[in-house]
Predicted model as a PDB file, atoms N, CA, C, CB and O in Angstrom, pLDDT in the B-factor column:
MODEL        1                                                                  
ATOM      1  N   MET A   1       4.065   0.834  15.552  1.00 71.00           N  
ATOM      2  CA  MET A   1       4.112   1.917  14.597  1.00 71.00           C  
ATOM      3  C   MET A   1       3.754   3.247  15.268  1.00 71.00           C  
ATOM      4  CB  MET A   1       3.168   1.631  13.429  1.00 71.00           C  
ATOM      5  O   MET A   1       4.217   4.305  14.841  1.00 71.00           O  
ATOM      6  N   ASP A   2       2.936   3.191  16.309  1.00 79.00           N  
ATOM      7  CA  ASP A   2       2.589   4.421  17.016  1.00 79.00           C  
ATOM      8  C   ASP A   2       3.808   5.010  17.725  1.00 79.00           C  
ATOM      9  CB  ASP A   2       1.467   4.155  18.026  1.00 79.00           C  
ATOM     10  O   ASP A   2       3.985   6.228  17.753  1.00 79.00           O  
ATOM     11  N   LYS A   3       4.641   4.150  18.293  1.00 84.00           N  
ATOM     12  CA  LYS A   3       5.859   4.619  18.961  1.00 84.00           C  
ATOM     13  C   LYS A   3       6.785   5.284  17.940  1.00 84.00           C  
ATOM     14  CB  LYS A   3       6.587   3.441  19.672  1.00 84.00           C  
ATOM     15  O   LYS A   3       7.374   6.328  18.220  1.00 84.00           O  
ATOM     16  N   PHE A   4       6.910   4.679  16.763  1.00 78.00           N  
ATOM     17  CA  PHE A   4       7.724   5.245  15.695  1.00 78.00           C  
ATOM     18  C   PHE A   4       7.200   6.635  15.320  1.00 78.00           C  
ATOM     19  CB  PHE A   4       7.727   4.311  14.458  1.00 78.00           C  
ATOM     20  O   PHE A   4       7.985   7.566  15.143  1.00 78.00           O  
ATOM     21  N   ALA A   5       5.897   6.774  15.203  1.00 83.00           N  
ATOM     22  CA  ALA A   5       5.284   8.057  14.842  1.00 83.00           C  
ATOM     23  C   ALA A   5       5.595   9.130  15.886  1.00 83.00           C  
ATOM     24  CB  ALA A   5       3.763   7.899  14.688  1.00 83.00           C  
ATOM     25  O   ALA A   5       5.864  10.280  15.540  1.00 83.00           O  
ATOM     26  N   ARG A   6       5.556   8.753  17.144  1.00 88.00           N  
ATOM     27  CA  ARG A   6       5.864   9.728  18.197  1.00 88.00           C  
ATOM     28  C   ARG A   6       7.311  10.186  18.110  1.00 88.00           C  
ATOM     29  CB  ARG A   6       5.587   9.129  19.582  1.00 88.00           C  
ATOM     30  O   ARG A   6       7.603  11.355  18.365  1.00 88.00           O  
ATOM     31  N   VAL A   7       8.215   9.293  17.758  1.00 88.00           N  
ATOM     32  CA  VAL A   7       9.641   9.624  17.703  1.00 88.00           C  
ATOM     33  C   VAL A   7       9.967  10.484  16.479  1.00 88.00           C  
ATOM     34  CB  VAL A   7      10.483   8.340  17.682  1.00 88.00           C  
ATOM     35  O   VAL A   7      10.666  11.490  16.597  1.00 88.00           O  
ATOM     36  N   VAL A   8       9.468  10.096  15.318  1.00 87.00           N  
ATOM     37  CA  VAL A   8       9.863  10.785  14.081  1.00 87.00           C  
ATOM     38  C   VAL A   8       8.837  11.791  13.565  1.00 87.00           C  
ATOM     39  CB  VAL A   8      10.123   9.774  13.014  1.00 87.00           C  
ATOM     40  O   VAL A   8       9.144  12.583  12.675  1.00 87.00           O  
ATOM     41  N   GLY A   9       7.635  11.767  14.108  1.00 88.00           N  
ATOM     42  CA  GLY A   9       6.626  12.720  13.693  1.00 88.00           C  
ATOM     43  C   GLY A   9       5.884  12.354  12.418  1.00 88.00           C  
ATOM     44  O   GLY A   9       5.133  13.173  11.889  1.00 88.00           O  
ATOM     45  N   ARG A  10       6.078  11.149  11.916  1.00 81.00           N  
ATOM     46  CA  ARG A  10       5.357  10.675  10.725  1.00 81.00           C  
ATOM     47  C   ARG A  10       4.663   9.369  11.072  1.00 81.00           C  
ATOM     48  CB  ARG A  10       6.324  10.486   9.504  1.00 81.00           C  
ATOM     49  O   ARG A  10       5.231   8.517  11.755  1.00 81.00           O  
ATOM     50  N   HIS A  11       3.427   9.214  10.595  1.00 79.00           N  
ATOM     51  CA  HIS A  11       2.662   8.022  10.927  1.00 79.00           C  
ATOM     52  C   HIS A  11       2.549   7.099   9.721  1.00 79.00           C  
ATOM     53  CB  HIS A  11       1.273   8.402  11.436  1.00 79.00           C  
ATOM     54  O   HIS A  11       2.173   7.522   8.628  1.00 79.00           O  
ATOM     55  N   TYR A  12       2.879   5.838   9.939  1.00 75.00           N  
ATOM     56  CA  TYR A  12       2.752   4.818   8.909  1.00 75.00           C  
ATOM     57  C   TYR A  12       1.921   3.664   9.451  1.00 75.00           C  
ATOM     58  CB  TYR A  12       4.145   4.323   8.438  1.00 75.00           C  
ATOM     59  O   TYR A  12       1.838   3.459  10.662  1.00 75.00           O  
ATOM     60  N   HIS A  13       1.310   2.916   8.547  1.00 79.00           N  
ATOM     61  CA  HIS A  13       0.666   1.651   8.884  1.00 79.00           C  
ATOM     62  C   HIS A  13       1.615   0.545   8.474  1.00 79.00           C  
ATOM     63  CB  HIS A  13      -0.732   1.498   8.182  1.00 79.00           C  
ATOM     64  O   HIS A  13       2.600   0.804   7.782  1.00 79.00           O  
ATOM     65  N   LEU A  14       1.346  -0.671   8.881  1.00 82.00           N  
ATOM     66  CA  LEU A  14       2.164  -1.790   8.408  1.00 82.00           C  
ATOM     67  C   LEU A  14       2.050  -1.914   6.897  1.00 82.00           C  
ATOM     68  CB  LEU A  14       1.740  -3.110   9.091  1.00 82.00           C  
ATOM     69  O   LEU A  14       3.017  -2.259   6.219  1.00 82.00           O  
ATOM     70  N   PHE A  15       0.858  -1.631   6.373  1.00 85.00           N  
ATOM     71  CA  PHE A  15       0.593  -1.664   4.940  1.00 85.00           C  
ATOM     72  C   PHE A  15      -0.206  -0.411   4.583  1.00 85.00           C  
ATOM     73  CB  PHE A  15      -0.180  -2.972   4.528  1.00 85.00           C  
ATOM     74  O   PHE A  15      -1.119  -0.022   5.311  1.00 85.00           O  
ATOM     75  N   ASP A  16       0.143   0.218   3.462  1.00 89.00           N  
ATOM     76  CA  ASP A  16      -0.619   1.358   2.961  1.00 89.00           C  
ATOM     77  C   ASP A  16      -1.098   1.032   1.556  1.00 89.00           C  
ATOM     78  CB  ASP A  16       0.235   2.665   2.974  1.00 89.00           C  
ATOM     79  O   ASP A  16      -0.305   0.624   0.708  1.00 89.00           O  
ATOM     80  N   TYR A  17      -2.384   1.208   1.307  1.00 93.00           N  
ATOM     81  CA  TYR A  17      -2.970   0.936  -0.004  1.00 93.00           C  
ATOM     82  C   TYR A  17      -3.309   2.239  -0.700  1.00 93.00           C  
ATOM     83  CB  TYR A  17      -4.225   0.055   0.127  1.00 93.00           C  
ATOM     84  O   TYR A  17      -3.867   3.151  -0.089  1.00 93.00           O  
ATOM     85  N   GLU A  18      -2.975   2.327  -1.974  1.00 95.00           N  
ATOM     86  CA  GLU A  18      -3.346   3.459  -2.820  1.00 95.00           C  
ATOM     87  C   GLU A  18      -3.915   2.890  -4.106  1.00 95.00           C  
ATOM     88  CB  GLU A  18      -2.120   4.406  -3.103  1.00 95.00           C  
ATOM     89  O   GLU A  18      -3.376   1.930  -4.655  1.00 95.00           O  
ATOM     90  N   GLY A  19      -4.990   3.471  -4.585  1.00 96.00           N  
ATOM     91  CA  GLY A  19      -5.540   3.027  -5.848  1.00 96.00           C  
ATOM     92  C   GLY A  19      -7.034   2.839  -5.800  1.00 96.00           C  
ATOM     93  O   GLY A  19      -7.717   3.298  -4.885  1.00 96.00           O  
ATOM     94  N   ALA A  20      -7.524   2.146  -6.817  1.00 96.00           N  
ATOM     95  CA  ALA A  20      -8.964   1.927  -6.952  1.00 96.00           C  
ATOM     96  C   ALA A  20      -9.487   1.052  -5.818  1.00 96.00           C  
ATOM     97  CB  ALA A  20      -9.286   1.283  -8.311  1.00 96.00           C  
ATOM     98  O   ALA A  20      -8.884   0.027  -5.500  1.00 96.00           O  
ATOM     99  N   PRO A  21     -10.604   1.444  -5.204  1.00 94.00           N  
ATOM    100  CA  PRO A  21     -11.177   0.616  -4.142  1.00 94.00           C  
ATOM    101  C   PRO A  21     -11.717  -0.710  -4.664  1.00 94.00           C  
ATOM    102  CB  PRO A  21     -12.283   1.372  -3.437  1.00 94.00           C  
ATOM    103  O   PRO A  21     -11.898  -1.657  -3.898  1.00 94.00           O  
ATOM    104  N   ASP A  22     -11.974  -0.776  -5.967  1.00 95.00           N  
ATOM    105  CA  ASP A  22     -12.461  -2.003  -6.594  1.00 95.00           C  
ATOM    106  C   ASP A  22     -11.417  -2.580  -7.553  1.00 95.00           C  
ATOM    107  CB  ASP A  22     -13.777  -1.734  -7.342  1.00 95.00           C  
ATOM    108  O   ASP A  22     -11.756  -3.085  -8.624  1.00 95.00           O  
ATOM    109  N   ALA A  23     -10.161  -2.500  -7.160  1.00 95.00           N  
ATOM    110  CA  ALA A  23      -9.055  -2.925  -8.020  1.00 95.00           C  
ATOM    111  C   ALA A  23      -9.191  -4.386  -8.452  1.00 95.00           C  
ATOM    112  CB  ALA A  23      -7.728  -2.724  -7.301  1.00 95.00           C  
ATOM    113  O   ALA A  23      -9.604  -5.250  -7.679  1.00 95.00           O  
ATOM    114  N   GLU A  24      -8.834  -4.626  -9.698  1.00 95.00           N  
ATOM    115  CA  GLU A  24      -8.811  -5.983 -10.238  1.00 95.00           C  
ATOM    116  C   GLU A  24      -7.408  -6.575 -10.141  1.00 95.00           C  
ATOM    117  CB  GLU A  24      -9.294  -5.991 -11.700  1.00 95.00           C  
ATOM    118  O   GLU A  24      -7.233  -7.794 -10.125  1.00 95.00           O  
ATOM    119  N   ARG A  25      -6.405  -5.685 -10.077  1.00 96.00           N  
ATOM    120  CA  ARG A  25      -5.009  -6.100  -9.936  1.00 96.00           C  
ATOM    121  C   ARG A  25      -4.330  -5.184  -8.926  1.00 96.00           C  
ATOM    122  CB  ARG A  25      -4.264  -6.065 -11.311  1.00 96.00           C  
ATOM    123  O   ARG A  25      -4.578  -3.978  -8.901  1.00 96.00           O  
ATOM    124  N   VAL A  26      -3.467  -5.767  -8.090  1.00 95.00           N  
ATOM    125  CA  VAL A  26      -2.762  -5.005  -7.066  1.00 95.00           C  
ATOM    126  C   VAL A  26      -1.289  -5.386  -7.082  1.00 95.00           C  
ATOM    127  CB  VAL A  26      -3.379  -5.252  -5.663  1.00 95.00           C  
ATOM    128  O   VAL A  26      -0.942  -6.567  -7.100  1.00 95.00           O  
ATOM    129  N   ILE A  27      -0.430  -4.380  -7.076  1.00 96.00           N  
ATOM    130  CA  ILE A  27       1.013  -4.581  -6.933  1.00 96.00           C  
ATOM    131  C   ILE A  27       1.312  -4.561  -5.441  1.00 96.00           C  
ATOM    132  CB  ILE A  27       1.848  -3.475  -7.711  1.00 96.00           C  
ATOM    133  O   ILE A  27       0.885  -3.644  -4.739  1.00 96.00           O  
ATOM    134  N   VAL A  28       2.034  -5.551  -4.949  1.00 93.00           N  
ATOM    135  CA  VAL A  28       2.494  -5.563  -3.558  1.00 93.00           C  
ATOM    136  C   VAL A  28       3.997  -5.322  -3.610  1.00 93.00           C  
ATOM    137  CB  VAL A  28       2.138  -6.932  -2.816  1.00 93.00           C  
ATOM    138  O   VAL A  28       4.735  -6.096  -4.219  1.00 93.00           O  
ATOM    139  N   ILE A  29       4.450  -4.244  -2.967  1.00 95.00           N  
ATOM    140  CA  ILE A  29       5.854  -3.839  -3.106  1.00 95.00           C  
ATOM    141  C   ILE A  29       6.354  -3.198  -1.825  1.00 95.00           C  
ATOM    142  CB  ILE A  29       6.026  -2.867  -4.285  1.00 95.00           C  
ATOM    143  O   ILE A  29       5.593  -2.602  -1.062  1.00 95.00           O  
ATOM    144  N   MET A  30       7.653  -3.336  -1.611  1.00 93.00           N  
ATOM    145  CA  MET A  30       8.303  -2.734  -0.451  1.00 93.00           C  
ATOM    146  C   MET A  30       9.567  -2.029  -0.930  1.00 93.00           C  
ATOM    147  CB  MET A  30       8.634  -3.809   0.642  1.00 93.00           C  
ATOM    148  O   MET A  30      10.251  -2.512  -1.832  1.00 93.00           O  
ATOM    149  N   GLY A  31       9.869  -0.904  -0.332  1.00 92.00           N  
ATOM    150  CA  GLY A  31      11.122  -0.229  -0.640  1.00 92.00           C  
ATOM    151  C   GLY A  31      10.960   0.942  -1.592  1.00 92.00           C  
ATOM    152  O   GLY A  31       9.866   1.476  -1.775  1.00 92.00           O  
ATOM    153  N   SER A  32      12.081   1.327  -2.197  1.00 91.00           N  
ATOM    154  CA  SER A  32      12.112   2.547  -2.999  1.00 91.00           C  
ATOM    155  C   SER A  32      11.235   2.479  -4.240  1.00 91.00           C  
ATOM    156  CB  SER A  32      13.517   2.845  -3.406  1.00 91.00           C  
ATOM    157  O   SER A  32      10.828   3.521  -4.753  1.00 91.00           O  
ATOM    158  N   GLY A  33      10.937   1.307  -4.730  1.00 95.00           N  
ATOM    159  CA  GLY A  33      10.082   1.179  -5.907  1.00 95.00           C  
ATOM    160  C   GLY A  33       8.623   1.464  -5.633  1.00 95.00           C  
ATOM    161  O   GLY A  33       7.842   1.604  -6.575  1.00 95.00           O  
ATOM    162  N   ALA A  34       8.228   1.556  -4.375  1.00 95.00           N  
ATOM    163  CA  ALA A  34       6.824   1.757  -4.025  1.00 95.00           C  
ATOM    164  C   ALA A  34       6.287   3.083  -4.551  1.00 95.00           C  
ATOM    165  CB  ALA A  34       6.648   1.693  -2.520  1.00 95.00           C  
ATOM    166  O   ALA A  34       5.145   3.145  -5.007  1.00 95.00           O  
ATOM    167  N   GLU A  35       7.078   4.133  -4.495  1.00 94.00           N  
ATOM    168  CA  GLU A  35       6.600   5.431  -4.974  1.00 94.00           C  
ATOM    169  C   GLU A  35       6.471   5.445  -6.492  1.00 94.00           C  
ATOM    170  CB  GLU A  35       7.543   6.549  -4.519  1.00 94.00           C  
ATOM    171  O   GLU A  35       5.550   6.062  -7.027  1.00 94.00           O  
ATOM    172  N   VAL A  36       7.378   4.775  -7.188  1.00 97.00           N  
ATOM    173  CA  VAL A  36       7.277   4.660  -8.648  1.00 97.00           C  
ATOM    174  C   VAL A  36       6.033   3.858  -9.015  1.00 97.00           C  
ATOM    175  CB  VAL A  36       8.550   3.993  -9.243  1.00 97.00           C  
ATOM    176  O   VAL A  36       5.303   4.227  -9.934  1.00 97.00           O  
ATOM    177  N   ALA A  37       5.794   2.772  -8.306  1.00 97.00           N  
ATOM    178  CA  ALA A  37       4.597   1.962  -8.543  1.00 97.00           C  
ATOM    179  C   ALA A  37       3.338   2.776  -8.273  1.00 97.00           C  
ATOM    180  CB  ALA A  37       4.612   0.701  -7.661  1.00 97.00           C  
ATOM    181  O   ALA A  37       2.353   2.652  -9.001  1.00 97.00           O  
ATOM    182  N   HIS A  38       3.363   3.607  -7.235  1.00 97.00           N  
ATOM    183  CA  HIS A  38       2.227   4.462  -6.896  1.00 97.00           C  
ATOM    184  C   HIS A  38       1.925   5.416  -8.059  1.00 97.00           C  
ATOM    185  CB  HIS A  38       2.513   5.262  -5.594  1.00 97.00           C  
ATOM    186  O   HIS A  38       0.766   5.590  -8.434  1.00 97.00           O  
ATOM    187  N   GLU A  39       2.953   6.023  -8.620  1.00 97.00           N  
ATOM    188  CA  GLU A  39       2.763   6.924  -9.759  1.00 97.00           C  
ATOM    189  C   GLU A  39       2.197   6.176 -10.966  1.00 97.00           C  
ATOM    190  CB  GLU A  39       4.092   7.598 -10.133  1.00 97.00           C  
ATOM    191  O   GLU A  39       1.328   6.691 -11.670  1.00 97.00           O  
ATOM    192  N   ALA A  40       2.692   4.964 -11.202  1.00 97.00           N  
ATOM    193  CA  ALA A  40       2.184   4.159 -12.318  1.00 97.00           C  
ATOM    194  C   ALA A  40       0.717   3.800 -12.108  1.00 97.00           C  
ATOM    195  CB  ALA A  40       3.021   2.878 -12.482  1.00 97.00           C  
ATOM    196  O   ALA A  40      -0.073   3.841 -13.052  1.00 97.00           O  
ATOM    197  N   VAL A  41       0.350   3.453 -10.886  1.00 98.00           N  
ATOM    198  CA  VAL A  41      -1.043   3.119 -10.556  1.00 98.00           C  
ATOM    199  C   VAL A  41      -1.942   4.330 -10.782  1.00 98.00           C  
ATOM    200  CB  VAL A  41      -1.158   2.631  -9.088  1.00 98.00           C  
ATOM    201  O   VAL A  41      -3.035   4.191 -11.330  1.00 98.00           O  
ATOM    202  N   GLU A  42      -1.496   5.514 -10.368  1.00 98.00           N  
ATOM    203  CA  GLU A  42      -2.295   6.715 -10.596  1.00 98.00           C  
ATOM    204  C   GLU A  42      -2.530   6.949 -12.087  1.00 98.00           C  
ATOM    205  CB  GLU A  42      -1.610   7.933  -9.975  1.00 98.00           C  
ATOM    206  O   GLU A  42      -3.643   7.279 -12.496  1.00 98.00           O  
ATOM    207  N   ALA A  43      -1.482   6.779 -12.901  1.00 98.00           N  
ATOM    208  CA  ALA A  43      -1.607   6.967 -14.348  1.00 98.00           C  
ATOM    209  C   ALA A  43      -2.535   5.915 -14.955  1.00 98.00           C  
ATOM    210  CB  ALA A  43      -0.222   6.905 -15.020  1.00 98.00           C  
ATOM    211  O   ALA A  43      -3.360   6.232 -15.811  1.00 98.00           O  
ATOM    212  N   MET A  44      -2.401   4.675 -14.517  1.00 98.00           N  
ATOM    213  CA  MET A  44      -3.248   3.604 -15.053  1.00 98.00           C  
ATOM    214  C   MET A  44      -4.711   3.810 -14.677  1.00 98.00           C  
ATOM    215  CB  MET A  44      -2.768   2.242 -14.547  1.00 98.00           C  
ATOM    216  O   MET A  44      -5.599   3.582 -15.499  1.00 98.00           O  
ATOM    217  N   ASN A  45      -4.969   4.237 -13.444  1.00 98.00           N  
ATOM    218  CA  ASN A  45      -6.348   4.499 -13.022  1.00 98.00           C  
ATOM    219  C   ASN A  45      -6.934   5.673 -13.796  1.00 98.00           C  
ATOM    220  CB  ASN A  45      -6.407   4.780 -11.511  1.00 98.00           C  
ATOM    221  O   ASN A  45      -8.116   5.661 -14.138  1.00 98.00           O  
ATOM    222  N   ALA A  46      -6.121   6.681 -14.073  1.00 98.00           N  
ATOM    223  CA  ALA A  46      -6.583   7.820 -14.864  1.00 98.00           C  
ATOM    224  C   ALA A  46      -6.949   7.389 -16.284  1.00 98.00           C  
ATOM    225  CB  ALA A  46      -5.506   8.913 -14.903  1.00 98.00           C  
ATOM    226  O   ALA A  46      -7.784   8.017 -16.935  1.00 98.00           O  
ATOM    227  N   ALA A  47      -6.309   6.301 -16.764  1.00 98.00           N  
ATOM    228  CA  ALA A  47      -6.581   5.775 -18.102  1.00 98.00           C  
ATOM    229  C   ALA A  47      -7.720   4.753 -18.101  1.00 98.00           C  
ATOM    230  CB  ALA A  47      -5.323   5.140 -18.676  1.00 98.00           C  
ATOM    231  O   ALA A  47      -8.021   4.159 -19.137  1.00 98.00           O  
ATOM    232  N   GLY A  48      -8.351   4.547 -16.946  1.00 97.00           N  
ATOM    233  CA  GLY A  48      -9.513   3.661 -16.879  1.00 97.00           C  
ATOM    234  C   GLY A  48      -9.257   2.272 -16.332  1.00 97.00           C  
ATOM    235  O   GLY A  48     -10.184   1.467 -16.245  1.00 97.00           O  
ATOM    236  N   GLU A  49      -8.016   1.968 -15.957  1.00 97.00           N  
ATOM    237  CA  GLU A  49      -7.715   0.669 -15.345  1.00 97.00           C  
ATOM    238  C   GLU A  49      -8.247   0.653 -13.910  1.00 97.00           C  
ATOM    239  CB  GLU A  49      -6.177   0.380 -15.367  1.00 97.00           C  
ATOM    240  O   GLU A  49      -8.535   1.703 -13.337  1.00 97.00           O  
ATOM    241  N   LYS A  50      -8.371  -0.530 -13.345  1.00 97.00           N  
ATOM    242  CA  LYS A  50      -8.755  -0.691 -11.938  1.00 97.00           C  
ATOM    243  C   LYS A  50      -7.607  -1.415 -11.238  1.00 97.00           C  
ATOM    244  CB  LYS A  50     -10.119  -1.488 -11.788  1.00 97.00           C  
ATOM    245  O   LYS A  50      -7.610  -2.639 -11.104  1.00 97.00           O  
ATOM    246  N   VAL A  51      -6.626  -0.627 -10.795  1.00 97.00           N  
ATOM    247  CA  VAL A  51      -5.426  -1.187 -10.187  1.00 97.00           C  
ATOM    248  C   VAL A  51      -5.096  -0.450  -8.894  1.00 97.00           C  
ATOM    249  CB  VAL A  51      -4.239  -1.116 -11.164  1.00 97.00           C  
ATOM    250  O   VAL A  51      -5.616   0.633  -8.624  1.00 97.00           O  
ATOM    251  N   GLY A  52      -4.223  -1.058  -8.106  1.00 97.00           N  
ATOM    252  CA  GLY A  52      -3.788  -0.446  -6.864  1.00 97.00           C  
ATOM    253  C   GLY A  52      -2.389  -0.902  -6.509  1.00 97.00           C  
ATOM    254  O   GLY A  52      -1.833  -1.807  -7.132  1.00 97.00           O  
ATOM    255  N   VAL A  53      -1.834  -0.263  -5.501  1.00 97.00           N  
ATOM    256  CA  VAL A  53      -0.525  -0.648  -4.987  1.00 97.00           C  
ATOM    257  C   VAL A  53      -0.635  -0.777  -3.474  1.00 97.00           C  
ATOM    258  CB  VAL A  53       0.579   0.391  -5.389  1.00 97.00           C  
ATOM    259  O   VAL A  53      -1.173   0.102  -2.800  1.00 97.00           O  
ATOM    260  N   LEU A  54      -0.123  -1.876  -2.957  1.00 93.00           N  
ATOM    261  CA  LEU A  54      -0.087  -2.123  -1.524  1.00 93.00           C  
ATOM    262  C   LEU A  54       1.368  -1.984  -1.093  1.00 93.00           C  
ATOM    263  CB  LEU A  54      -0.675  -3.545  -1.155  1.00 93.00           C  
ATOM    264  O   LEU A  54       2.208  -2.819  -1.428  1.00 93.00           O  
ATOM    265  N   LYS A  55       1.655  -0.925  -0.349  1.00 93.00           N  
ATOM    266  CA  LYS A  55       3.023  -0.638   0.092  1.00 93.00           C  
ATOM    267  C   LYS A  55       3.266  -1.320   1.430  1.00 93.00           C  
ATOM    268  CB  LYS A  55       3.271   0.898   0.205  1.00 93.00           C  
ATOM    269  O   LYS A  55       2.577  -1.047   2.413  1.00 93.00           O  
ATOM    270  N   VAL A  56       4.242  -2.201   1.457  1.00 88.00           N  
ATOM    271  CA  VAL A  56       4.624  -2.887   2.691  1.00 88.00           C  
ATOM    272  C   VAL A  56       5.605  -1.975   3.409  1.00 88.00           C  
ATOM    273  CB  VAL A  56       5.254  -4.316   2.409  1.00 88.00           C  
ATOM    274  O   VAL A  56       6.697  -1.721   2.900  1.00 88.00           O  
ATOM    275  N   ARG A  57       5.239  -1.488   4.566  1.00 81.00           N  
ATOM    276  CA  ARG A  57       6.085  -0.557   5.324  1.00 81.00           C  
ATOM    277  C   ARG A  57       7.010  -1.264   6.307  1.00 81.00           C  
ATOM    278  CB  ARG A  57       5.221   0.429   6.073  1.00 81.00           C  
ATOM    279  O   ARG A  57       8.103  -0.778   6.596  1.00 81.00           O  
ATOM    280  N   LEU A  58       6.572  -2.410   6.818  1.00 75.00           N  
ATOM    281  CA  LEU A  58       7.360  -3.143   7.800  1.00 75.00           C  
ATOM    282  C   LEU A  58       7.233  -4.620   7.486  1.00 75.00           C  
ATOM    283  CB  LEU A  58       6.898  -2.831   9.261  1.00 75.00           C  
ATOM    284  O   LEU A  58       6.140  -5.182   7.557  1.00 75.00           O  
ATOM    285  N   PHE A  59       8.341  -5.251   7.140  1.00 70.00           N  
ATOM    286  CA  PHE A  59       8.312  -6.639   6.695  1.00 70.00           C  
ATOM    287  C   PHE A  59       7.910  -7.600   7.807  1.00 70.00           C  
ATOM    288  CB  PHE A  59       9.661  -7.031   6.149  1.00 70.00           C  
ATOM    289  O   PHE A  59       7.071  -8.474   7.590  1.00 70.00           O  
ATOM    290  N   CYS A  60       8.485  -7.457   8.975  1.00 67.00           N  
ATOM    291  CA  CYS A  60       8.170  -8.338  10.101  1.00 67.00           C  
ATOM    292  C   CYS A  60       7.874  -7.491  11.320  1.00 67.00           C  
ATOM    293  CB  CYS A  60       9.332  -9.325  10.388  1.00 67.00           C  
ATOM    294  O   CYS A  60       8.540  -6.467  11.468  1.00 67.00           O  
ATOM    295  N   PRO A  61       7.006  -7.788  12.154  1.00 60.00           N  
ATOM    296  CA  PRO A  61       6.069  -8.897  12.045  1.00 60.00           C  
ATOM    297  C   PRO A  61       4.841  -8.460  11.247  1.00 60.00           C  
ATOM    298  CB  PRO A  61       5.657  -9.406  13.446  1.00 60.00           C  
ATOM    299  O   PRO A  61       4.374  -7.327  11.361  1.00 60.00           O  
ATOM    300  N   SER A  62       4.350  -9.360  10.463  1.00 56.00           N  
ATOM    301  CA  SER A  62       3.095  -9.091   9.766  1.00 56.00           C  
ATOM    302  C   SER A  62       2.315 -10.388   9.665  1.00 56.00           C  
ATOM    303  CB  SER A  62       3.346  -8.480   8.353  1.00 56.00           C  
ATOM    304  O   SER A  62       2.879 -11.482   9.699  1.00 56.00           O  
ATOM    305  N   THR A  63       1.036 -10.244   9.543  1.00 61.00           N  
ATOM    306  CA  THR A  63       0.155 -11.401   9.474  1.00 61.00           C  
ATOM    307  C   THR A  63      -0.880 -11.169   8.389  1.00 61.00           C  
ATOM    308  CB  THR A  63      -0.527 -11.669  10.838  1.00 61.00           C  
ATOM    309  O   THR A  63      -1.137 -10.020   8.029  1.00 61.00           O  
ATOM    310  N   PRO A  64      -1.472 -12.212   7.864  1.00 65.00           N  
ATOM    311  CA  PRO A  64      -2.564 -12.012   6.900  1.00 65.00           C  
ATOM    312  C   PRO A  64      -3.691 -11.158   7.482  1.00 65.00           C  
ATOM    313  CB  PRO A  64      -3.122 -13.364   6.449  1.00 65.00           C  
ATOM    314  O   PRO A  64      -4.344 -10.410   6.754  1.00 65.00           O  
ATOM    315  N   LYS A  65      -3.919 -11.268   8.786  1.00 65.00           N  
ATOM    316  CA  LYS A  65      -4.968 -10.479   9.435  1.00 65.00           C  
ATOM    317  C   LYS A  65      -4.671  -8.981   9.336  1.00 65.00           C  
ATOM    318  CB  LYS A  65      -5.112 -10.893  10.910  1.00 65.00           C  
ATOM    319  O   LYS A  65      -5.589  -8.183   9.148  1.00 65.00           O  
ATOM    320  N   SER A  66      -3.396  -8.590   9.461  1.00 61.00           N  
ATOM    321  CA  SER A  66      -3.057  -7.166   9.370  1.00 61.00           C  
ATOM    322  C   SER A  66      -3.037  -6.681   7.926  1.00 61.00           C  
ATOM    323  CB  SER A  66      -1.703  -6.903  10.021  1.00 61.00           C  
ATOM    324  O   SER A  66      -3.175  -5.483   7.679  1.00 61.00           O  
ATOM    325  N   LEU A  67      -2.869  -7.578   6.981  1.00 59.00           N  
ATOM    326  CA  LEU A  67      -2.841  -7.223   5.563  1.00 59.00           C  
ATOM    327  C   LEU A  67      -4.236  -7.040   4.989  1.00 59.00           C  
ATOM    328  CB  LEU A  67      -2.103  -8.282   4.776  1.00 59.00           C  
ATOM    329  O   LEU A  67      -4.469  -6.091   4.241  1.00 59.00           O  
ATOM    330  N   SER A  68      -5.156  -7.913   5.317  1.00 62.00           N  
ATOM    331  CA  SER A  68      -6.453  -7.951   4.647  1.00 62.00           C  
ATOM    332  C   SER A  68      -7.277  -6.670   4.730  1.00 62.00           C  
ATOM    333  CB  SER A  68      -7.243  -9.050   5.208  1.00 62.00           C  
ATOM    334  O   SER A  68      -7.960  -6.355   3.756  1.00 62.00           O  
ATOM    335  N   PRO A  69      -7.260  -5.902   5.836  1.00 64.00           N  
ATOM    336  CA  PRO A  69      -8.075  -4.684   5.818  1.00 64.00           C  
ATOM    337  C   PRO A  69      -7.578  -3.628   4.831  1.00 64.00           C  
ATOM    338  CB  PRO A  69      -8.116  -4.088   7.196  1.00 64.00           C  
ATOM    339  O   PRO A  69      -8.336  -2.738   4.446  1.00 64.00           O  
ATOM    340  N   ARG A  70      -6.321  -3.718   4.421  1.00 60.00           N  
ATOM    341  CA  ARG A  70      -5.732  -2.721   3.532  1.00 60.00           C  
ATOM    342  C   ARG A  70      -5.901  -3.061   2.059  1.00 60.00           C  
ATOM    343  CB  ARG A  70      -4.275  -2.564   3.841  1.00 60.00           C  
ATOM    344  O   ARG A  70      -5.796  -2.174   1.212  1.00 60.00           O  
ATOM    345  N   CYS A  71      -6.159  -4.308   1.739  1.00 66.00           N  
ATOM    346  CA  CYS A  71      -6.171  -4.764   0.347  1.00 66.00           C  
ATOM    347  C   CYS A  71      -7.596  -5.023  -0.137  1.00 66.00           C  
ATOM    348  CB  CYS A  71      -5.327  -6.035   0.194  1.00 66.00           C  
ATOM    349  O   CYS A  71      -8.354  -5.722   0.535  1.00 66.00           O  
ATOM    350  N   PRO A  72      -7.972  -4.468  -1.294  1.00 73.00           N  
ATOM    351  CA  PRO A  72      -9.322  -4.685  -1.778  1.00 73.00           C  
ATOM    352  C   PRO A  72      -9.554  -6.093  -2.343  1.00 73.00           C  
ATOM    353  CB  PRO A  72      -9.639  -3.668  -2.826  1.00 73.00           C  
ATOM    354  O   PRO A  72     -10.703  -6.510  -2.489  1.00 73.00           O  
ATOM    355  N   LEU A  73      -8.501  -6.819  -2.656  1.00 65.00           N  
ATOM    356  CA  LEU A  73      -8.636  -8.178  -3.155  1.00 65.00           C  
ATOM    357  C   LEU A  73      -8.721  -9.132  -1.975  1.00 65.00           C  
ATOM    358  CB  LEU A  73      -7.456  -8.552  -4.083  1.00 65.00           C  
ATOM    359  O   LEU A  73      -7.716  -9.399  -1.317  1.00 65.00           O  
ATOM    360  N   ARG A  74      -9.888  -9.635  -1.709  1.00 57.00           N  
ATOM    361  CA  ARG A  74     -10.052 -10.549  -0.564  1.00 57.00           C  
ATOM    362  C   ARG A  74     -10.601 -11.866  -1.027  1.00 57.00           C  
ATOM    363  CB  ARG A  74     -10.973  -9.945   0.504  1.00 57.00           C  
ATOM    364  O   ARG A  74     -10.809 -12.768  -0.216  1.00 57.00           O  
TER     365      ARG A  74                                                      
ENDMDL                                                                          
END                                                                             
């Protein structure tokens, strides 16, 4: 991902988490729906829910070890 960042000038992680750090529910999503889910999570958190969205940026290769630091549900 660092090589990609150098080429395109934008930095991504394999997984990006947005939402409550103490989320009770998390949406795991990849692709164009991730931004819509992010907006929904922001609205739900503003209404008092404890939710988050885990955006999968790169499908392969990934491992549970690379996922777990990004997700509050362990």
